[in-house]
LUMFI-183096 format. One record per residue (C-alpha): residue number from 1; residue in one letter; y, x, z. Coordinates in steps of 0.25 Angstrom, whole numbers. Each point is the difference from the previous one (the first is absolute). Layout:
BEGIN
[NUM; 'a'; [Y; X; Z]]
...
END
This chain:
BEGIN
[1; 'x'; [-99; 37; 34]]
[2; 'x'; [-6; -3; -13]]
[3; 'x'; [-8; 7; -7]]
[4; 'x'; [9; 7; -10]]
[5; 'x'; [16; -3; 6]]
[6; 'x'; [11; 3; -9]]
[7; 'x'; [7; 11; 4]]
[8; 'x'; [14; -3; 3]]
[9; 'x'; [12; 10; 2]]
[10; 'x'; [14; -8; 5]]
[11; 'x'; [14; 4; -3]]
[12; 'x'; [12; -3; 7]]
[13; 'x'; [-3; 0; 15]]
[14; 'x'; [10; -12; 5]]
[15; 'x'; [0; -11; 8]]
[16; 'x'; [-7; -10; -9]]
[17; 'x'; [-11; 11; -2]]
[18; 'x'; [-1; 0; 15]]
[19; 'x'; [2; -15; 3]]
[20; 'x'; [-10; -5; -11]]
[21; 'x'; [-7; 12; -9]]
[22; 'x'; [-6; 8; 10]]
[23; 'x'; [-5; -12; 9]]
[24; 'x'; [-6; -8; -14]]
[25; 'x'; [-7; 14; -4]]
[26; 'x'; [-5; 2; 14]]
[27; 'x'; [-9; -12; -1]]
[28; 'x'; [-2; -2; -16]]
[29; 'x'; [-15; 8; -2]]
[30; 'x'; [4; 2; -14]]
[31; 'x'; [9; 10; 2]]
[32; 'x'; [-1; 14; 5]]
[33; 'x'; [15; 5; 4]]
[34; 'x'; [-1; 15; -3]]
[35; 'x'; [15; 5; -1]]
[36; 'x'; [14; -4; 1]]
[37; 'x'; [14; 6; -6]]
[38; 'x'; [13; -1; 6]]
[39; 'x'; [12; 6; 1]]
[40; 'x'; [2; -4; 15]]
[41; 'x'; [-11; -9; 5]]
[42; 'x'; [-15; 6; 3]]
[43; 'x'; [-14; -7; 1]]
[44; 'x'; [-7; 5; 11]]
[45; 'x'; [-15; 6; -2]]
[46; 'x'; [1; 1; -15]]
[47; 'x'; [7; 12; -8]]
[48; 'x'; [16; -4; -2]]
[49; 'x'; [7; 6; -11]]
[50; 'x'; [15; 1; -3]]
[51; 'x'; [0; -7; -15]]
[52; 'x'; [-12; -8; -8]]
[53; 'x'; [0; 14; -10]]
[54; 'x'; [-5; 8; 12]]
[55; 'x'; [-9; -11; 4]]
[56; 'x'; [-5; -2; -14]]
[57; 'x'; [-3; 17; -2]]
[58; 'x'; [-7; 0; 13]]
[59; 'x'; [-8; -12; 1]]
[60; 'x'; [-8; -1; -13]]
[61; 'x'; [-10; -10; 6]]
[62; 'x'; [11; -10; 0]]
[63; 'x'; [-3; -13; -7]]
[64; 'x'; [12; -8; 3]]
[65; 'x'; [15; -1; 6]]
[66; 'x'; [9; -10; 7]]
[67; 'x'; [15; 3; -3]]
[68; 'x'; [7; -5; 10]]
[69; 'x'; [14; 7; 0]]
[70; 'x'; [13; -7; -4]]
[71; 'x'; [0; -7; -14]]
[72; 'x'; [8; 12; -6]]
[73; 'x'; [-9; 11; 1]]
[74; 'x'; [-13; -6; -2]]
[75; 'x'; [1; 0; -16]]
[76; 'x'; [-3; 17; 0]]
[77; 'x'; [-10; -2; 11]]
[78; 'x'; [-7; -10; -7]]
[79; 'x'; [0; 6; -14]]
[80; 'x'; [-7; 13; 6]]
[81; 'x'; [-10; -8; 7]]
[82; 'x'; [-5; -7; -13]]
[83; 'x'; [2; 13; -9]]
[84; 'x'; [-9; 5; 11]]
[85; 'x'; [-9; -12; -2]]
[86; 'x'; [1; -6; 14]]
[87; 'x'; [1; -15; 1]]
[88; 'x'; [14; -4; 6]]
[89; 'x'; [4; -10; 11]]
[90; 'x'; [15; -3; -2]]
[91; 'x'; [5; -6; 12]]
[92; 'x'; [11; -12; -3]]
[93; 'x'; [9; 2; -7]]
[94; 'x'; [-9; 7; -10]]
[95; 'x'; [13; 9; -7]]
[96; 'x'; [15; 1; -1]]
[97; 'x'; [0; -7; -14]]
[98; 'x'; [-8; -9; -8]]
[99; 'x'; [-3; 10; -11]]
[100; 'x'; [-4; 11; 8]]
[101; 'x'; [-11; -8; 6]]
[102; 'x'; [-5; -6; -14]]
[103; 'x'; [-1; 16; -3]]
[104; 'x'; [-8; 1; 12]]
[105; 'x'; [-9; -10; -5]]
[106; 'x'; [-3; 6; -14]]
[107; 'x'; [-3; 15; 7]]
[108; 'x'; [-9; -6; 8]]
[109; 'x'; [-8; -7; -11]]
[110; 'x'; [0; 13; -8]]
[111; 'x'; [-6; 7; 13]]
[112; 'x'; [-10; -8; 2]]
[113; 'x'; [4; -3; 14]]
[114; 'x'; [4; -15; 8]]
[115; 'x'; [16; -2; 4]]
[116; 'x'; [3; -11; 9]]
[117; 'x'; [13; -5; 4]]
[118; 'x'; [-2; -7; 14]]
[119; 'x'; [8; -12; 3]]
[120; 'x'; [-6; -1; 14]]
[121; 'x'; [8; -13; 1]]
[122; 'x'; [-9; -8; -10]]
[123; 'x'; [-10; 3; 10]]
[124; 'x'; [6; -8; 12]]
[125; 'x'; [-10; -9; 4]]
[126; 'x'; [5; -14; -4]]
[127; 'x'; [5; 6; -14]]
[128; 'x'; [-13; -5; -7]]
[129; 'x'; [1; -14; 5]]
[130; 'x'; [14; -2; -2]]
[131; 'x'; [-2; 4; -15]]
[132; 'x'; [-12; -9; -2]]
[133; 'x'; [8; -12; 6]]
[134; 'x'; [12; 3; -11]]
[135; 'x'; [-10; 2; -10]]
[136; 'x'; [-4; -16; 3]]
[137; 'x'; [14; -5; 1]]
[138; 'x'; [13; -2; -10]]
[139; 'x'; [10; 10; 7]]
[140; 'x'; [14; -8; 0]]
[141; 'x'; [8; 12; 8]]
[142; 'x'; [-2; 15; 7]]
[143; 'x'; [7; 7; 9]]
[144; 'x'; [-4; 13; 6]]
[145; 'x'; [7; 5; 13]]
[146; 'x'; [-2; 14; 5]]
[147; 'x'; [10; 5; 10]]
[148; 'x'; [-4; 11; 11]]
[149; 'x'; [7; 10; 8]]
[150; 'x'; [0; 14; -8]]
[151; 'x'; [5; 7; 14]]
[152; 'x'; [-13; -5; 6]]
[153; 'x'; [-10; 3; -11]]
[154; 'x'; [7; 12; -8]]
[155; 'x'; [8; 6; 11]]
[156; 'x'; [7; 14; -5]]
[157; 'x'; [-6; 0; -13]]
[158; 'x'; [11; 3; -10]]
[159; 'x'; [-10; 2; -12]]
[160; 'x'; [0; -15; -1]]
[161; 'x'; [14; 0; -2]]
[162; 'x'; [1; 9; -11]]
[163; 'x'; [-1; -3; -15]]
[164; 'x'; [-14; -3; -2]]
[165; 'x'; [-1; -3; 14]]
[166; 'x'; [0; -15; -3]]
[167; 'x'; [8; -5; 12]]
[168; 'x'; [-3; -14; 4]]
[169; 'x'; [-10; -1; -12]]
[170; 'x'; [-10; 9; 8]]
[171; 'x'; [-3; -13; 8]]
[172; 'x'; [3; -8; -11]]
[173; 'x'; [-9; 4; -9]]
[174; 'x'; [-11; -4; 11]]
[175; 'x'; [5; -13; -3]]
[176; 'x'; [-1; 1; -15]]
[177; 'x'; [-13; 6; 1]]
[178; 'x'; [-4; -14; 6]]
[179; 'x'; [8; -8; -9]]
[180; 'x'; [-6; 7; -13]]
[181; 'x'; [-12; -3; 4]]
[182; 'x'; [-1; -14; 6]]
[183; 'x'; [12; -7; -10]]
[184; 'x'; [0; -2; -15]]
[185; 'x'; [8; 12; -8]]
[186; 'x'; [15; -1; 2]]
[187; 'x'; [12; 7; -5]]
[188; 'x'; [14; 4; 7]]
[189; 'x'; [11; -8; -4]]
[190; 'x'; [11; 7; 11]]
[191; 'x'; [0; 8; 10]]
[192; 'x'; [11; 5; 11]]
[193; 'x'; [-3; 13; 5]]
[194; 'x'; [9; 4; 14]]
[195; 'x'; [2; 15; 1]]
[196; 'x'; [5; 6; 14]]
[197; 'x'; [13; 9; -4]]
[198; 'x'; [-9; 11; 4]]
[199; 'x'; [-12; -1; -6]]
[200; 'x'; [-6; 1; -13]]
[201; 'x'; [-10; -12; 2]]
[202; 'x'; [2; -15; 3]]
[203; 'x'; [-1; -6; 15]]
[204; 'x'; [-2; -15; -6]]
[205; 'x'; [-2; -6; -13]]
[206; 'x'; [-1; -14; -5]]
[207; 'x'; [-7; -2; -12]]
[208; 'x'; [-3; -11; -8]]
[209; 'x'; [-13; -3; -10]]
[210; 'x'; [-4; -9; -9]]
[211; 'x'; [-16; -3; -5]]
[212; 'x'; [-3; -2; -16]]
[213; 'x'; [0; -15; 6]]
[214; 'x'; [13; 0; 5]]
[215; 'x'; [-4; 0; 14]]
[216; 'x'; [12; 6; 8]]
[217; 'x'; [-5; 10; 10]]
[218; 'x'; [10; 8; 10]]
[219; 'x'; [0; 12; 7]]
[220; 'x'; [8; 4; 13]]
[221; 'x'; [-2; 15; 6]]
[222; 'x'; [7; 4; 13]]
[223; 'x'; [-2; 13; 7]]
[224; 'x'; [9; -4; 13]]
[225; 'x'; [-7; -10; 5]]
[226; 'x'; [-3; 1; 15]]
[227; 'x'; [-9; -9; 9]]
[228; 'x'; [-12; -5; -6]]
[229; 'x'; [-1; 4; -13]]
[230; 'x'; [-3; -8; -13]]
[231; 'x'; [-11; 1; -11]]
[232; 'x'; [-1; -13; -6]]
[233; 'x'; [-3; -5; -15]]
[234; 'x'; [1; -16; -1]]
[235; 'x'; [-2; -8; -11]]
[236; 'x'; [3; -15; -3]]
[237; 'x'; [-12; -7; -6]]
[238; 'x'; [-6; -13; -4]]
[239; 'x'; [-11; 3; 10]]
[240; 'x'; [10; 3; 12]]
[241; 'x'; [9; 11; 5]]
[242; 'x'; [-9; 13; 0]]
[243; 'x'; [6; 10; 11]]
[244; 'x'; [-7; 15; -1]]
[245; 'x'; [6; 6; 11]]
[246; 'x'; [0; 14; 9]]
[247; 'x'; [-2; 8; -13]]
[248; 'x'; [-11; -7; -5]]
[249; 'x'; [-8; -2; 12]]
[250; 'x'; [2; -16; 2]]
[251; 'x'; [-1; -12; -9]]
[252; 'x'; [3; -13; 4]]
[253; 'x'; [2; -13; -9]]
[254; 'x'; [11; -10; 3]]
[255; 'x'; [0; 7; 14]]
[256; 'x'; [-15; -1; 3]]
[257; 'x'; [-7; 15; 2]]
[258; 'x'; [-11; 3; -9]]
[259; 'x'; [-1; 15; 1]]
[260; 'x'; [4; 9; 12]]
[261; 'x'; [-8; 14; 1]]
[262; 'x'; [3; 15; 6]]
[263; 'x'; [6; 8; -13]]
[264; 'x'; [-11; 10; -5]]
[265; 'x'; [8; 4; -14]]
[266; 'x'; [-3; 15; 1]]
[267; 'x'; [-15; 1; 3]]
[268; 'x'; [-1; -11; -12]]
[269; 'x'; [10; 9; -8]]
[270; 'x'; [-11; 13; 1]]
[271; 'x'; [-11; -10; -2]]
[272; 'x'; [7; -5; -13]]
[273; 'x'; [3; 16; -4]]
[274; 'x'; [-15; 4; 2]]
[275; 'x'; [-4; -12; -9]]
[276; 'x'; [8; 6; -10]]
[277; 'x'; [-2; 13; 2]]
[278; 'x'; [-16; -2; -2]]
[279; 'x'; [2; -11; -12]]
[280; 'x'; [8; 10; -8]]
[281; 'x'; [11; -9; -2]]
[282; 'x'; [16; 0; 5]]
[283; 'x'; [8; -11; 7]]
[284; 'x'; [15; 1; -4]]
[285; 'x'; [8; -13; 0]]
[286; 'x'; [14; 3; -3]]
[287; 'x'; [6; -13; 0]]
[288; 'x'; [8; 1; 15]]
[289; 'x'; [5; 15; -2]]
[290; 'x'; [5; -7; -14]]
[291; 'x'; [9; -12; 7]]
[292; 'x'; [6; 10; 9]]
[293; 'x'; [2; 9; -14]]
[294; 'x'; [7; -13; -5]]
[295; 'x'; [7; -3; 14]]
[296; 'x'; [7; 13; -1]]
[297; 'x'; [3; -2; -16]]
[298; 'x'; [4; -13; 1]]
[299; 'x'; [6; -1; 14]]
[300; 'x'; [16; -1; 4]]
[301; 'x'; [3; 10; 9]]
[302; 'x'; [8; -4; 13]]
[303; 'x'; [5; 11; 9]]
[304; 'x'; [0; -4; 14]]
[305; 'x'; [2; 8; 15]]
[306; 'x'; [-6; 13; 3]]
[307; 'x'; [-14; 1; 4]]
[308; 'x'; [-4; 9; 12]]
[309; 'x'; [-12; 3; 8]]
END
C-alpha cells in the first residue's frame, strides 16, 4: 500500500460495486477502503452503515467517497460528502439532471475538494487510439450502435425504468461518453424514443446529431438485443473506415485490427481519481449527460409494447 493511501468510503453496495469497484480497489495501493454505506448490501471486514450521513458522522478520518447508488439519489449524498469536505467519485451517470451536477461542481470548488465524473467507457483500451486516428482524418459520417440485453445486464433493477433512471440511455450514455471524447462537438437535431407502455423510461432510441461542420452522426440504442451484444462506433473518413467495437476495446481501420486488449476501465478510473485528489482539481465533463437531456427534451415519444423482466 502507498505510504499515504486515501481513506475511502463506498456508498451503494450493489452489482456494479461487487463486479468492478471492489476488485479495482483491492489492487490499488492509492486507497484504503475503510467503510461502506448501503441500505441493503455490505462489504466484509470493514464497518458498514445504513446511510452516508451515518458513515460521515462515525468516520471523521474519511477523505473520499465513491457514490454508486442510482442517479436519482446521488445528489443529496454527494452534497453531504462535499459539505463535509470529502472528495467525491461519481459513478456514471453523475446525476439525474445537468443542473444538479453543475451545482455539485460549484460546491466542490467552494469546499476545496475534488469531484470526479467517472465516464468509465472512455478508459476502454482502444479509445485513445481511435481519438488519435479521427483527429488525423476528415470525418464524413459516423454512427453509434449500442444494443444489448437489459435482462442480462440489469436483471430486476426497477429503478432503471423510473423517472430519472435513464432507461436505455443508461448504457447509451456510455456510448456518448466515448463519442463526445473522440468525435468533434455535436448537437442533436432529432430523436425518437420508444417507451414501453408500462414504463417511464425508454427501451430504445434513434437519435440524429450534426457536428458544427455539418457531419451527420446517428445513434441507435436498443435494450432488447439478445445473442451477441453491439457496442460499436463507426466512422467513414478520408483515411478509411474506423470501427471501434466491443465498447471501446477493439479498433480496426478498413477491417485491419489495430488494437484489441483486455479492459481495465475501473482500475484506470481509480488511478485518475487519485491523481485529481492529489492535484487538488476536479474532472467533471457534462457533455454526455447534456446529450441525454437534449434527447429527452427534443425526442418524439413513441409508445411500444409493455416490458416485463
